[in-house]
C-alpha positions in Angstrom: 107.9 102.2 68.4 109.9 105.5 67.4 108.1 107.0 69.9 108.5 105.2 72.8 112.1 105.0 72.2 111.8 108.7 71.6 110.1 109.6 75.3 112.5 106.6 76.8 115.6 109.1 75.2 113.9 112.3 77.0 113.6 110.7 80.2 116.7 109.6 80.4 118.2 112.8 79.7 116.2 114.5 81.3 117.3 112.5 84.3 120.9 113.4 83.5 120.9 116.8 84.1 118.6 116.4 87.5 121.9 114.2 87.9 124.8 117.1 86.8 122.7 120.3 89.0 122.9 117.9 92.0 126.1 117.7 91.5 126.3 121.6 90.7 125.0 122.0 93.5 127.3 120.0 95.8 130.0 121.5 94.5 129.0 124.8 95.4 128.1 123.4 99.1 131.9 122.0 98.9 133.9 125.5 97.6 131.2 127.3 99.5 129.8 129.5 97.1 126.2 128.7 97.7 126.4 130.7 101.6 125.3 134.0 100.2 122.1 132.1 98.4 121.2 130.0 101.4 122.0 133.3 103.8 119.1 135.3 101.6 116.9 132.9 101.6 117.4 131.5 105.5 116.6 135.4 106.4 113.5 135.8 104.3 111.7 132.8 105.6 113.2 132.7 109.8 112.3 136.8 108.7 108.0 135.3 108.9 108.0 133.6 111.9 104.6 134.3 114.2 103.9 132.3 116.3 101.0 130.5 114.7 103.1 130.0 111.5 105.6 128.3 113.9 102.6 125.6 115.0 102.3 125.6 111.2 105.9 124.1 110.2 105.9 122.2 113.1 102.8 120.0 111.8 104.0 119.8 108.5 107.8 118.5 109.5 106.2 115.8 111.5 103.8 115.1 108.6 106.9 114.7 106.3 108.4 112.1 109.3 109.8 108.3 109.5 106.9 107.4 110.7 104.2 109.0 109.3 105.8 108.8 105.8 106.4 105.3 106.2 102.4 105.1 108.0 101.4 106.6 104.4 103.6 104.5 102.4 102.3 100.8 104.4 98.2 102.6 104.2 99.3 103.1 100.1 100.4 99.8 99.9 97.8 98.6 101.0 95.3 100.0 98.8 96.9 99.2 96.0 97.4 95.5 96.7 94.3 94.8 97.9 93.0 96.8 93.9 95.4 94.5 92.9 97.6 96.5 91.0 100.4 95.3 91.9 102.9 96.5 89.5 102.2 99.6 91.0 102.8 98.8 94.6 106.3 96.8 93.1 106.8 100.8 91.4 105.9 102.7 95.7 108.0 100.1 97.4 110.8 100.7 95.4 110.3 104.2 95.0 110.6 104.8 99.0 113.0 102.4 99.7 115.4 103.9 97.3 115.3 106.7 97.8 115.4 105.7 102.2 118.4 104.0 101.2 119.8 106.6 98.8 119.3 109.4 101.0 121.3 107.8 103.6 124.2 107.4 101.2 124.2 111.0 100.4 124.3 112.3 104.1 127.5 109.5 104.2 129.5 110.9 101.8 129.1 114.2 102.6 128.3 114.7 105.8 127.7 118.4 105.3 126.4 119.9 109.3 123.2 121.0 109.9 123.6 124.7 110.4 123.5 126.7 114.0 120.5 129.1 113.4 118.1 129.8 114.8 116.8 126.2 115.6 113.2 126.1 116.8 113.8 122.0 117.4 116.4 119.6 117.7 117.7 117.0 115.7 121.2 114.9 115.1 123.0 113.6 111.9 123.6 115.0 109.2 121.9 117.9 106.6 123.1 117.0 102.9 120.5 116.4 101.5 117.0 117.1 103.2 115.7 113.4 104.3 112.7 115.4 105.1 112.3 116.9 101.3 113.8 114.0 99.6 110.8 111.7 101.4 108.4 113.9 101.2 109.5 113.9 97.3 109.2 110.8 96.2 106.1 109.6 98.5 103.4 112.6 97.2 105.2 112.2 93.7 104.4 108.7 93.1 101.2 108.6 94.5 100.1 111.4 92.2 101.4 109.7 90.1 100.0 106.5 90.4 96.4 108.2 91.2 96.9 109.6 88.2 97.3 106.9 85.6 93.6 105.6 87.3 91.8 108.6 87.1 89.8 110.1 83.5 89.1 114.1 84.3 91.5 116.7 83.5 90.3 118.4 87.5 91.1 115.7 88.9 93.8 115.2 87.5 94.7 118.6 87.8 93.8 118.5 91.6 95.8 115.2 92.6 99.2 117.1 91.0 98.6 120.5 93.5 97.8 119.0 96.3 101.2 116.2 96.0 102.8 119.7 94.9 101.6 121.0 97.7 103.1 119.0 100.2 106.6 118.8 99.1 106.6 122.7 99.4 105.4 122.4 103.2 107.4 120.7 104.3 110.2 121.2 102.5 110.0 125.1 103.6 109.3 123.4 106.9 112.9 122.6 107.2 113.9 125.6 107.0 112.0 128.2 108.5 112.8 125.2 111.6 116.6 126.0 111.0 117.6 122.3 110.9 118.4 122.5 106.5 120.3 125.3 104.7 118.0 125.7 101.8 120.7 124.4 99.6 119.7 121.0 101.2 116.6 121.0 100.3 117.4 121.6 96.1 119.5 119.0 96.8 117.3 116.3 98.1 114.7 117.4 94.8 117.3 116.8 92.4 118.4 113.7 93.8 114.4 112.2 94.3 113.9 113.4 91.2 116.6 111.3 89.3 115.2 108.7 91.5 111.4 109.1 90.3 112.3 109.2 87.4 114.3 106.4 86.2 112.3 104.7 88.3 108.7 105.1 86.3 110.8 104.6 83.8 111.3 100.7 84.7 108.2 100.8 85.8 106.4 101.4 81.9 109.2 99.8 79.8 108.4 97.0 82.5 105.0 97.4 81.3 104.9 97.7 77.7 106.8 94.4 78.1 104.0 93.1 79.5 101.1 94.4 77.5 103.0 92.8 74.4 103.3 90.2 75.9 99.7 89.6 76.0 99.3 90.7 73.0 101.0 87.9 72.1 99.7 85.1 73.5 96.5 86.2 72.2 97.7 86.3 68.8 98.4 83.1 69.2 
């Protein structure tokens, strides 16, 4: 019981730290003190522009689009329901649905205009935090978490974590490369999604422990 309480405490501490960092980034954007950070990264990323890399970045941005995210989410949900992992299916829906709602709320609050530098694709809407980054982080993190729980070998767990991290990174960088997001939009998106994902997993794990405890008690009785 003590171990469970400690883990829960650490989880909420991590969430509060990430939330604090998000507030810090938001304040820096409002005060225009993060401009130099954005400019340095933009110059480096867009300075690497070549035709084959542009095609690659457009492909990753497409993978991070609403349609593809919805397709992957529904396919994952179908597999979980087919495997009778109902609690994990609920977790997936909560994370993805909650992330989408959170992103729209945050965009409406901050109303940051998109950058005007060397844009390679046309897109509307507000810039902060990055919706592509938030959805990519939540989608691939929660899929990696669910798959990780069902794997038994260290190498397979490492492989799924690496694959998830690579997808998140490439989708996030593609948004800077294509000129539709500031780097601070990406950082803000990762922080906001991380808070939601961690909180969702914490609630899921607590529910699972309660269900297991109830099952054991019913078995004894």
